PLY file of the C-alpha trace (Angstrom):
ply
format ascii 1.0
element vertex 398
property float x
property float y
property float z
element edge 397
property int vertex1
property int vertex2
end_header
-7.73 -9.73 -25.56
-7.76 -12.26 -22.66
-11.03 -12.85 -20.86
-11.54 -10.87 -17.63
-10.11 -12.61 -14.61
-12.49 -14.32 -12.21
-13.07 -12.17 -9.17
-12.36 -14.38 -6.16
-14.07 -12.12 -3.60
-17.29 -11.66 -5.56
-20.21 -11.91 -3.15
-18.42 -10.37 -0.18
-19.39 -6.89 1.03
-16.90 -4.60 2.74
-17.93 -1.57 4.76
-14.91 0.71 4.51
-14.93 3.47 7.12
-11.18 4.07 6.81
-9.61 7.24 5.52
-6.31 8.51 4.07
-4.05 5.70 2.84
-3.41 2.37 4.66
-7.03 1.33 5.19
-8.28 2.58 1.80
-5.37 0.76 0.12
-6.34 -2.46 1.89
-9.99 -2.19 0.87
-9.04 -1.23 -2.69
-7.13 -4.52 -2.98
-10.25 -6.35 -1.76
-12.37 -4.38 -4.23
-10.00 -5.25 -7.05
-10.49 -8.93 -6.14
-14.24 -8.57 -6.51
-15.59 -7.51 -3.13
-18.37 -4.94 -3.09
-16.85 -2.01 -1.14
-19.01 0.70 0.37
-16.82 3.67 1.26
-18.48 5.14 4.35
-17.53 8.83 4.56
-18.38 11.69 6.94
-20.14 14.74 5.52
-16.79 16.40 4.74
-15.48 13.23 3.15
-12.15 11.44 3.39
-9.63 14.21 4.06
-7.45 13.13 1.13
-10.16 14.32 -1.22
-8.76 17.78 -0.59
-5.06 16.83 -0.86
-4.48 18.59 -4.18
-3.88 19.92 -6.70
-3.90 18.01 -8.91
-7.58 17.14 -9.04
-9.55 15.07 -11.51
-12.33 17.22 -12.92
-13.65 20.25 -11.08
-11.65 20.86 -7.87
-15.00 21.54 -6.19
-15.76 17.82 -6.64
-12.80 17.12 -4.31
-11.54 14.11 -6.22
-7.79 14.61 -5.84
-5.22 12.48 -7.63
-4.12 11.29 -4.18
-7.63 10.14 -3.26
-8.09 8.50 -6.65
-4.93 6.43 -6.21
-6.42 4.22 -3.48
-10.20 4.38 -3.96
-11.07 2.79 -7.31
-13.74 0.08 -7.53
-15.66 1.50 -4.57
-18.99 3.25 -4.01
-19.33 6.24 -1.67
-22.02 6.72 0.96
-22.08 9.72 3.31
-23.33 9.13 6.84
-23.05 11.47 9.80
-22.07 9.08 12.58
-22.21 11.89 15.12
-26.00 11.55 15.05
-28.11 8.79 16.58
-29.85 8.24 13.23
-26.47 8.00 11.51
-25.35 5.27 13.89
-28.56 3.41 13.16
-27.68 3.60 9.47
-24.25 2.18 10.36
-26.00 -0.84 11.86
-28.17 -1.28 8.77
-25.02 -1.30 6.63
-23.13 -3.59 8.99
-26.04 -6.06 8.89
-25.30 -6.59 5.18
-21.51 -6.51 5.39
-18.99 -9.30 5.82
-16.14 -7.04 6.90
-15.90 -3.61 8.44
-12.61 -1.73 8.28
-11.83 1.54 10.07
-8.84 3.49 11.35
-10.31 5.64 14.09
-8.55 6.17 17.40
-10.18 3.99 20.08
-11.97 6.90 21.81
-13.30 8.24 18.50
-14.35 4.77 17.38
-16.36 4.37 20.59
-18.18 7.67 20.06
-19.04 6.90 16.45
-20.47 3.44 17.00
-17.40 1.29 16.30
-16.79 0.08 19.87
-15.78 -3.58 19.51
-18.16 -4.83 22.18
-21.07 -2.94 20.54
-20.32 -4.31 17.08
-19.77 -7.84 18.43
-23.11 -7.82 20.26
-25.07 -6.52 17.26
-23.17 -8.17 14.42
-21.43 -11.35 15.69
-20.59 -12.60 12.19
-18.98 -9.33 11.09
-15.21 -9.35 10.69
-13.83 -6.15 12.18
-10.47 -4.91 10.91
-8.75 -1.93 12.54
-5.75 -0.03 11.21
-4.19 2.11 13.95
-1.26 4.46 14.25
0.19 2.83 17.36
-0.72 -0.56 18.86
-4.32 -0.41 20.04
-3.77 -2.03 23.41
-0.73 -0.06 24.56
-0.24 3.27 26.30
0.03 5.14 22.99
-3.17 3.78 21.45
-4.72 7.27 21.36
-1.82 8.79 19.44
-2.43 9.37 15.71
0.25 8.55 13.17
0.68 9.28 9.49
3.25 7.52 7.32
5.87 10.18 8.07
5.47 9.66 11.81
5.85 5.92 11.37
8.95 6.38 9.21
10.55 8.48 11.94
9.35 6.50 14.98
10.20 3.07 13.59
13.84 3.76 12.66
13.15 3.55 8.94
14.33 7.14 8.35
17.48 6.51 10.38
18.64 3.90 7.85
17.51 5.79 4.74
19.74 8.31 2.98
23.41 8.91 2.28
25.96 7.96 4.97
27.14 11.56 5.28
23.67 13.10 5.35
20.71 13.21 7.66
17.71 10.91 7.86
15.60 10.84 4.69
11.92 10.18 4.12
11.15 7.35 1.70
9.76 8.82 -1.53
6.29 7.28 -1.23
4.04 6.35 1.70
5.60 2.89 1.72
4.71 2.16 5.35
1.06 2.97 4.69
1.25 0.52 1.80
2.89 -2.10 4.03
0.30 -1.70 6.78
-2.49 -1.77 4.19
-1.20 -5.01 2.73
-0.96 -6.56 6.17
-4.44 -5.34 7.06
-5.82 -6.93 3.87
-4.04 -10.23 4.63
-5.38 -10.28 8.20
-8.90 -9.47 7.01
-8.81 -12.24 4.39
-7.58 -14.71 7.02
-10.46 -13.75 9.33
-12.98 -14.07 6.50
-11.58 -17.50 5.60
-11.79 -18.61 9.25
-15.40 -17.40 9.46
-16.36 -19.22 6.30
-14.70 -22.40 7.56
-16.46 -22.16 10.94
-19.85 -21.87 9.28
-23.07 -19.99 10.03
-23.51 -18.62 13.51
-19.82 -18.54 14.35
-18.43 -15.35 15.86
-15.99 -13.58 13.54
-12.53 -12.51 14.57
-11.34 -8.94 14.98
-7.98 -8.12 13.37
-5.76 -5.13 13.85
-2.59 -3.68 12.39
-0.71 -0.62 13.60
1.32 1.58 11.30
4.23 1.95 13.72
4.47 -1.75 14.65
4.23 -2.73 11.00
6.95 -0.23 10.14
9.31 -1.36 12.88
8.86 -5.03 12.06
9.30 -4.01 8.42
12.96 -3.24 9.10
13.33 -7.05 8.66
17.03 -7.84 7.99
18.13 -4.46 9.38
16.23 -5.21 12.59
17.75 -8.70 12.62
21.25 -7.19 12.40
20.54 -4.96 15.40
19.02 -7.75 17.47
21.93 -10.09 16.66
24.74 -7.62 17.36
23.33 -4.83 19.50
24.92 -2.41 17.06
23.11 0.52 15.52
22.54 0.04 11.75
23.83 2.88 9.57
22.71 4.53 6.35
24.17 3.07 3.15
22.69 5.37 0.52
21.77 3.11 -2.42
24.20 0.45 -1.20
23.60 -2.67 0.86
25.22 -3.57 4.17
25.63 -7.24 3.28
26.12 -7.39 -0.51
28.73 -5.75 -2.78
28.25 -4.45 -5.44
24.57 -3.78 -4.93
23.77 -0.11 -5.62
23.38 2.72 -8.12
26.13 3.68 -10.56
26.36 6.58 -12.99
26.63 5.99 -16.73
27.21 8.44 -19.58
23.51 9.29 -19.83
21.79 8.22 -16.65
22.02 5.76 -13.80
21.79 2.00 -13.43
21.56 -0.41 -10.54
23.86 -3.39 -10.33
22.53 -6.06 -7.99
25.16 -8.77 -7.71
23.79 -11.49 -5.45
26.40 -14.21 -5.78
30.02 -14.82 -6.74
29.24 -16.13 -10.21
27.37 -12.94 -11.07
30.32 -10.88 -9.88
32.70 -12.88 -12.05
30.48 -12.26 -15.09
30.29 -8.56 -14.25
34.10 -8.35 -14.17
34.27 -10.04 -17.57
31.69 -7.65 -18.99
33.55 -4.60 -17.65
37.00 -5.87 -18.59
38.17 -6.04 -14.99
40.81 -8.35 -13.57
39.40 -9.02 -10.09
41.74 -9.47 -7.15
41.68 -12.87 -5.46
40.25 -11.39 -2.27
37.20 -10.15 -4.21
36.14 -13.66 -5.17
33.63 -14.02 -2.33
30.97 -11.67 -1.10
32.60 -11.61 2.35
35.85 -10.48 0.73
34.06 -7.85 -1.30
32.46 -6.49 1.86
35.87 -6.20 3.54
37.24 -4.45 0.45
34.05 -2.55 -0.34
35.65 0.78 -1.30
38.21 -0.79 -3.63
35.61 -2.98 -5.34
33.20 -0.08 -5.87
35.96 2.16 -7.23
37.04 -0.56 -9.65
33.50 -1.19 -10.90
32.45 2.45 -11.00
35.07 3.59 -13.52
34.20 1.33 -16.49
30.45 1.65 -15.86
30.80 5.42 -16.23
31.92 4.89 -19.84
28.79 3.01 -20.94
25.50 4.36 -22.21
22.70 3.29 -19.86
20.62 1.27 -22.33
23.64 -0.52 -23.76
24.92 -1.52 -20.34
21.52 -2.79 -19.24
21.22 -4.85 -22.40
24.72 -6.29 -21.95
24.02 -7.15 -18.29
20.76 -8.84 -19.29
22.55 -10.96 -21.88
25.21 -11.88 -19.31
22.58 -12.80 -16.68
23.71 -10.09 -14.29
20.81 -8.64 -12.27
20.36 -4.89 -12.73
18.44 -2.28 -14.65
17.94 1.38 -15.43
17.05 3.93 -12.77
13.82 5.17 -14.35
12.03 8.41 -13.81
8.35 7.92 -12.97
7.41 8.76 -16.54
9.93 6.25 -17.87
8.61 3.58 -15.52
5.05 4.12 -16.75
6.20 3.98 -20.37
8.13 0.80 -19.66
5.08 -0.84 -18.07
3.03 0.12 -21.11
5.60 -1.52 -23.36
5.11 -4.71 -21.37
1.32 -4.29 -21.37
-0.18 -1.62 -23.71
-3.41 -1.74 -21.64
-1.67 -1.30 -18.27
-3.47 2.06 -17.86
-7.28 1.99 -17.80
-9.02 5.34 -18.26
-12.44 5.47 -16.64
-14.51 8.61 -16.12
-11.56 10.52 -17.54
-9.19 9.22 -14.85
-6.22 7.06 -15.91
-5.64 4.29 -13.38
-2.85 1.69 -13.25
-3.72 -1.98 -13.37
-3.85 -3.92 -10.14
-0.60 -5.84 -9.73
-2.67 -8.89 -8.71
-3.29 -11.56 -11.34
-5.70 -14.49 -11.21
-5.03 -17.37 -13.59
-2.62 -15.04 -15.36
-5.29 -12.43 -16.12
-5.63 -8.90 -14.82
-8.40 -7.86 -12.46
-10.80 -5.42 -14.06
-11.17 -1.82 -12.94
-14.94 -1.46 -13.06
-15.57 1.76 -11.12
-13.73 5.10 -10.99
-12.89 6.63 -7.60
-16.32 7.82 -6.44
-17.56 11.33 -5.96
-18.45 12.15 -2.35
-21.79 10.56 -1.51
-22.34 9.54 -5.11
-24.01 6.26 -4.12
-25.68 7.14 -0.82
-29.26 6.64 -1.95
-28.38 3.64 -4.11
-26.72 1.77 -1.24
-29.46 2.64 1.27
-32.07 1.28 -1.10
-30.05 -1.92 -1.37
-30.13 -2.39 2.42
-33.88 -2.00 2.46
-34.61 1.67 3.14
-37.53 3.27 1.32
-37.40 6.60 -0.46
-39.43 8.11 2.39
-37.00 6.80 5.02
-34.06 8.12 3.06
-35.70 11.55 2.83
-36.25 11.62 6.59
-32.61 10.74 7.24
-31.43 13.45 4.88
-33.72 16.02 6.48
-32.31 15.06 9.91
-28.72 15.51 8.68
-27.87 11.85 9.16
-26.95 11.33 5.50
-26.01 13.48 2.54
0 1
1 2
2 3
3 4
4 5
5 6
6 7
7 8
8 9
9 10
10 11
11 12
12 13
13 14
14 15
15 16
16 17
17 18
18 19
19 20
20 21
21 22
22 23
23 24
24 25
25 26
26 27
27 28
28 29
29 30
30 31
31 32
32 33
33 34
34 35
35 36
36 37
37 38
38 39
39 40
40 41
41 42
42 43
43 44
44 45
45 46
46 47
47 48
48 49
49 50
50 51
51 52
52 53
53 54
54 55
55 56
56 57
57 58
58 59
59 60
60 61
61 62
62 63
63 64
64 65
65 66
66 67
67 68
68 69
69 70
70 71
71 72
72 73
73 74
74 75
75 76
76 77
77 78
78 79
79 80
80 81
81 82
82 83
83 84
84 85
85 86
86 87
87 88
88 89
89 90
90 91
91 92
92 93
93 94
94 95
95 96
96 97
97 98
98 99
99 100
100 101
101 102
102 103
103 104
104 105
105 106
106 107
107 108
108 109
109 110
110 111
111 112
112 113
113 114
114 115
115 116
116 117
117 118
118 119
119 120
120 121
121 122
122 123
123 124
124 125
125 126
126 127
127 128
128 129
129 130
130 131
131 132
132 133
133 134
134 135
135 136
136 137
137 138
138 139
139 140
140 141
141 142
142 143
143 144
144 145
145 146
146 147
147 148
148 149
149 150
150 151
151 152
152 153
153 154
154 155
155 156
156 157
157 158
158 159
159 160
160 161
161 162
162 163
163 164
164 165
165 166
166 167
167 168
168 169
169 170
170 171
171 172
172 173
173 174
174 175
175 176
176 177
177 178
178 179
179 180
180 181
181 182
182 183
183 184
184 185
185 186
186 187
187 188
188 189
189 190
190 191
191 192
192 193
193 194
194 195
195 196
196 197
197 198
198 199
199 200
200 201
201 202
202 203
203 204
204 205
205 206
206 207
207 208
208 209
209 210
210 211
211 212
212 213
213 214
214 215
215 216
216 217
217 218
218 219
219 220
220 221
221 222
222 223
223 224
224 225
225 226
226 227
227 228
228 229
229 230
230 231
231 232
232 233
233 234
234 235
235 236
236 237
237 238
238 239
239 240
240 241
241 242
242 243
243 244
244 245
245 246
246 247
247 248
248 249
249 250
250 251
251 252
252 253
253 254
254 255
255 256
256 257
257 258
258 259
259 260
260 261
261 262
262 263
263 264
264 265
265 266
266 267
267 268
268 269
269 270
270 271
271 272
272 273
273 274
274 275
275 276
276 277
277 278
278 279
279 280
280 281
281 282
282 283
283 284
284 285
285 286
286 287
287 288
288 289
289 290
290 291
291 292
292 293
293 294
294 295
295 296
296 297
297 298
298 299
299 300
300 301
301 302
302 303
303 304
304 305
305 306
306 307
307 308
308 309
309 310
310 311
311 312
312 313
313 314
314 315
315 316
316 317
317 318
318 319
319 320
320 321
321 322
322 323
323 324
324 325
325 326
326 327
327 328
328 329
329 330
330 331
331 332
332 333
333 334
334 335
335 336
336 337
337 338
338 339
339 340
340 341
341 342
342 343
343 344
344 345
345 346
346 347
347 348
348 349
349 350
350 351
351 352
352 353
353 354
354 355
355 356
356 357
357 358
358 359
359 360
360 361
361 362
362 363
363 364
364 365
365 366
366 367
367 368
368 369
369 370
370 371
371 372
372 373
373 374
374 375
375 376
376 377
377 378
378 379
379 380
380 381
381 382
382 383
383 384
384 385
385 386
386 387
387 388
388 389
389 390
390 391
391 392
392 393
393 394
394 395
395 396
396 397
C-alpha cells in the first residue's frame, strides 16, 4: 500500500460557517488537503442534516447521506450566533483561524457577526470567503438561491434536455459543485497572497455567487451566444459543434462516441464497416450533414454488444465508453482502485479525486455528529471547563 499523501494544507485552520452544498464542498476539499476545518453550526444544525432518508445510523442523529457527502474530515461545533455570548465565541474561534467561509445573505451575516468591516477590524489577518446566491454587491444580493434556482436563472436548464422537450435539471447539483470549486480556488489564492505578504498584512476577502458562476459556466455555449446573438438550443446528448459526439444505443445498453477529429471519424467508419461520403470527411461537413451521419453511424452500433464495442473502440483509439448506471460507475472505480471507498464510522465514503505526488489524500474523520466537537474545540481555543459550562447554561453553545 502506498504511503499516505502529504497534506499540503496541514497547519491551516478553517472556520466553516457555510451550510448546504457549495460552501461545505469547498471546505471539504480544503479539509481533504489537510486543513483543520471547524464546522460552525447553529443549534438546529446544517439544514442538510435533515435531507433524508437515507440516513447513516439513527435518523435522530440527523446525519443524512446528503450531509455526509460534503462534510467528511471536519469537526462540528454548535454556537448560537443570535446571542451576544455566541458572537464572542465566534471571535475566539476566528482568532485562531486562517480562513472563515460562510454563505449567509448580507443582512443575516451582519446580524450574526459576519459583517466584513467588523471581521476586518477584529481579525485583519483572517481570509474571509463568501459564497452567495446572487452577486453580493448588486440589487439582488439579498435573494437566496439553491442550485435549482441557479440552473434556471443562468440559462443552464434552457440548453439541457432533448430538442423536442422542455428544460431539464442537471442530475446532480453541478452548479453548487462549480461554485464550491471556485470558492476553494479563490480562498487558496487569498491564503497564498497573505502568506507571501507576511505577518501583519491585511488578508483579502473573496466571494463567489452561485448564479454568476453558473452563467459564466456556460463557457462555449455563452461564447456562441455572444459571438452570434443567437439563442443556443438544446441538443440532448449531442454537441452543437462536433459530430458524432453523443449517446447511441447498443444491443444491451448505451455508449457514448466522442469523435473529436477527422482521423478518429475515419477509424470509427472502418470499425463500423461504413463507407463515408466525401462530404463527411471534415467536422464542418459532418455538422452540415448531421442527420445523415448520425443515421449512418447509429445503425451498425445498434448491432453491437456494449462491452464489445467499447473494447473495439479503445483498441482503435476512438474516444468513447459505456453509459454506466451509478452502481456500475462505483464498481468500475473499484476495479481501478479496490480501496476507492473508505468506510469510517460505518459510512462508506469515496476517495477525494485530488492526488498529491500520485497518492490519495486520507479520509481521517467521518462526517461529524451535530456539536460532536464543541467542547473539544473550545478547549483548544483556550476556554476552561467552567467557561464552557457558563456558555452552555446561557444557550450560547450546545
